[in-house]
N, C-alpha and C positions, 0 to 999 in steps of 0.2 A: 503494499499501499504507499509506505513512505517510499520508495522508487517511481511508482507511477504517479506519484505526487511532484519529485524532484521533475522526472520529464516532463509534465504539463505547466510546471514554473519555467522550465527551460525553453518549451515550445511558445511560451507567452514572451519571453526575454526576446527571443529572434524575431516574432510577430512583430513587438514593439519595434525592436530596432530596424525593422524592416521600413515601419511604419513611419519612423522619424526621418530614415533616409530619404524616402519618396517625398514627404513633406519639405526636405530642404534641397530639392532641386532647383525649383523657382528661386530660393533664395542663395544660391551657392555662387553666384555671380553677380556683380554689379553693375555689367553692361545693360543701357536703357534698353527696353522692350519697345517695340511697334506694336500696337493693336488698336482694333477699330471696334466699337458696341454702337449697334446702330438702337439708339434709345432718344425718346422724346421726354425730357426731365420735365416737362408741362403736365403729361399726362399722368405720372406717377402718384402714386398715394404716399401723403405725407403722415406719419403715423403721429405727430403732437398735433396735427391738425384733423385727423379724420382717424374713426376705428375703424378694426377690423382690417387694415392693412395685407396686404398678402403680397408674396413676390410675381414680379411680372417677368413674363418668358422672355427671351431674346437669344443672341449670339455673342460670342468673341471671335475674333478673328485675330489670328497674330501670324508675324512672320518667322519662321525658323533662323538656325546661322546661316543655312544657305540661302537664305531669302525666300525660301519657299511659303506659301500662303497656307494657312489651316485654319479650318472654323469648327466649332465646338458649342454645342447650345449649353446655356446658360441662365439662370433667373437671378433678377435685382431686385433689390428692396431699399429704400434711403434709411439711413441710419443716423444716427448722432443727436445732441442737443441744440444747441444756439446755431448749428451749422444746417439742421435739418429743416428749417422753417424758410418758407417760402419768402418773406420777407427779406430774409438774412442773403439767403443762396441761392441762385438760380440754377447751379449745378452742385448739390448737396451731396453728402459722403454718402457712399452706398455699401450694401452688403454684396457678395458675389457669390451667389450659390452653384457650385458645380454638379454636373453627372458625373460619376465616379468610372464608368466604362467609358466615357468619351474622353478622361483624361490619360487615359493608357500610353505613354511612352511620348508624352508630353512634358513640356516645363512643368505642368499645374498639376502632373501624377500624385497623386496623394492628397491632393486639395479637396473638401467639401464645401468650407465655406471661407471667403478671406473678407476682411474689410479693403476698401478701395477709398483712398483719400483725393477728392478731385481740388478742383481749383478754386470752386464756390462761386466767385463772382463773373464778371461781365464775361460774354464770349457765347452765351447760347441765347440769352434773353433777357438784353439790357436792364429793360426796366423791373428785373423781376428784384433787383437788389438796392437797398438805399442807400447803400455805398457809392459813391460815382468812381470808384478806383479805374483805372484802365486796365485792360485783360493782361497787359504785362507785368503790372503791380500785383494782382491777384496770385500770378505763376509765379513771382520772386516769394512770396510768403509761402506758395506750398513747396518748393525747393528748398527754404529754409528750415521748414519742418522736418522734411525728408531728411536734411543734415543734422537735426537733432537727433532722430533715430540712430543714424550712422556714427555719431558723438558718442553714445551712451554704448553704442557695440564694444565700441576699443575698451570701454571702463570693467564691461561685466558681461559674460554670456547670458544672463539673466535679464535678457535686454529682446525688444522686438525686431527681428530683422525686417528690413524693408526692401522693396524691388521697385524701382524708378521706370515710369513707363511712359510713353509719349501717344496719346488716345486719339482717336479720331472719331467724331459723333458726327451725325447728320445735321444740317443746318434747320430748326424749323420753321425759320421764317424766310430760307433761301434752298429750296428742296434739292436744288441743282449742285449746291455748295457742300461741304463739308466744311467742320471746325475742328483745329488739332491742339491740345491743350496737353499739360502735363499731368501726372497723377502718380500716384504710389500705392502698390499693395504691401501690406504688414503682415506678419504672420498672427496665425490665430493664437489666442491665449495657451491653446490646449497643447499646441505646439512647442511652445516654450518650456512649457510645462513637463512635456515628454521628453525633450534632447536634456534638461537639465535633472532628471530622474524625479520629478516632483508632480504635484497636481495641483489643479485649481481648487481653490475653495469657492462655495457659493455667498454670493455677496452678501454681507452683515454677518460673516464667521469669525470678522476678529476678534482675536484674544490678545490683550497687551502684554500677558505673562508669557507669550510665545514668538513673541517678535523677535527677529534676526536685525537687534541693533547695529551690528555691521551695516548690514544690508541697507538697513533704514537711513544710516547716516551714509552710505554710497548714493541713494536716490535724493536726499536733502541736497547732499552737495553739487550734486548734477541738476537740478532745480534751480539752485542758485547760480550757478554758471550760465544757465540760458535765461535767467529772468522771468521763470515760471512762479506764481504763486496762486494758480489755477490748480491746487491739490491737496490732498489731506490722506495719510495713511488711514488716521481712526475712525474717518467719514468715507473711507475707500472712492473719493474722489478722483477719478483719473488716475486711479490706483489699484491695479487686482491683485488678489493675496493667493500667492502660491504656498504649498505645505510640503515640504521635505518629508523622506519616512521617518524622521525624529519627531514629526510634530511640529516642526521651526516654521514658521510664517514669514515669507518672503514676498516684500512689495515689488510690483510689477509697475512702471509707469508709463502712459500713455497720452496720447493728444495734446499738443505741444503748442497750437496755433495761439495760445494767450501770453506766449511767451515774450520776454525781450528781445531774443534772439532771432524770434519768425519779425516781431515789431508791425503786425499787422493795423491798419488803420481803426478797425474796429475794437482791437485789446484793450485791456486795462488791468491795472494789479487787481486783487481781491480787495473786497470792502473791509475797512476799519483796521489796514495797516498806514505805516507813516509814511509812503509811499506814494505820490500821484501819477507819476510816468511809468508806463510799462517796461523801459530799459533802466529803471531804478531797480537794485536788487533788495531781497529782504531775504535772511535766511528763517526758515522755517523748521530745519530740523530740531530733533530731541535732544536736551541734555543728557548727556550720556558719561561716563568714565573713558577716558582717553581723548576727548572730543578737542582737547588742547594740544595735544600731542601731534608731532608730527606724522606718526603713522595716520592719522586720521585723513591727513591730507597725499598720503605719497601715492595712490592709486589714481590722482589726478597730474602730480609734477612729474610723475615716470612718465606720462605719457603726453606731456606738452607739446611734443614737435608733431605727434601722429596726429593728435587732437587738430591744432591749426592747419596742418597739412592739406586737412580732411577738404577745408572750405574751398581749397582751386580744383577738388577733383568731381564737385557737382555740374552737371551739364546743365547748359542755361542759366546758371545762376551770373548775372550779369557784373559788370566791373563795381559799380555802386554798391552792390550786396555784399560782393567780395569784399571788397576794402570795410566796409561797416562791419560786419559778421567776423572780420578777423580783428581789427580795433576791440569791439566789445568783448572777445574771448581773451585777448590780451590784457585787457583791464580786470578780467577774473584771475587770472595769472598774478596780476600785479599784485592785487590782494593777497592771494595764497601766498606769495613768496615775501611779502613783509610781516614781521611777526607784529607788528603794531596794528594795521589794517584787517588782518585778519582776526585779531583778539575783538576788535571793537566792532566789525562785522558782521563776524561767523560765531565766535565762542559765546562773547555778552548779549548776543541775540538769540541764543537757544530758547527753545521750549521746553515747560516741564516735560520729564518722561512719561509714556502712555500709562502706566501704572499708577502715577501721582495724578494724573491728568482725572483718571477716571475714578482713584480714589476720594479725591477731592472735589470730584463734577465740576472741573471747570471745563471752559468752552475748549472745544475740538481744533477750532481752526487756527 
């Protein structure tokens, strides 16, 4: 009986390994993909504006490494919060659902559901957005959000891989023409968990006694680096929690469009903070032993050149965006490399730990 159980466990491990390998095909390269999706965003159901929204069938066309075109059936549905609303985005974020039988032998093999981050603003329906930015500005926002994912990949494998695409849509106003914009796929949370030997915890399952404080520190310092205050581990805001076999909980951040790194016109810092501009940084990490020590900052300082050099690798990022982004990241490292600045802006700004916050019923923001 024990031998049979071990055989079953071994088989499960093999199948899990094969599944993780399949899921990694799309994200094994940083080369930009060319895809096309015939979809009219005006006809899609908006989950935050209507009840019982369902997936809409369409297809995804992509070119392989030899330039040969392939078409597969997919289904799409609008996802997201602020960016899911018609008044905010003419091209809202999507979930793409795949038919597994159709993905075999393609870069999408092993995928069942993927988030697609779109350019949001002008380019498909100018009147649909209240922010009158030029379409190129919206695309710069998207490319910098893609960069944020790549930056966090340098720091830890417990991060969402992303794949940049240039996507062609039909023009709803001029059917004879096409519209091409940048977008990017990100991993499903389950994929990140599987390749790190962890599992995703259901929302609301945060346990302050089980939180991995080292990982919480990595997340907090990353959010400080990109100037993002639109997150919370305890409220699980733009954070999903993973759990390792020992029961330790690890935070996984996502959704970085409100950060100073992206610097979108619509973005701003979280309320009740002593900053007014999204480019201003404010540390929201927990106070914990070792916060003031060099080891807390080492994962970032040791990767300084790798992080800075990534900016120049993003296709489509214009000269102005490259220059401002590099400077913004350099300012972060100036803080880390100054004992006085990092004490004042990070160590002295830390928040009560999750256990203390829970015990004293303190605000979780």
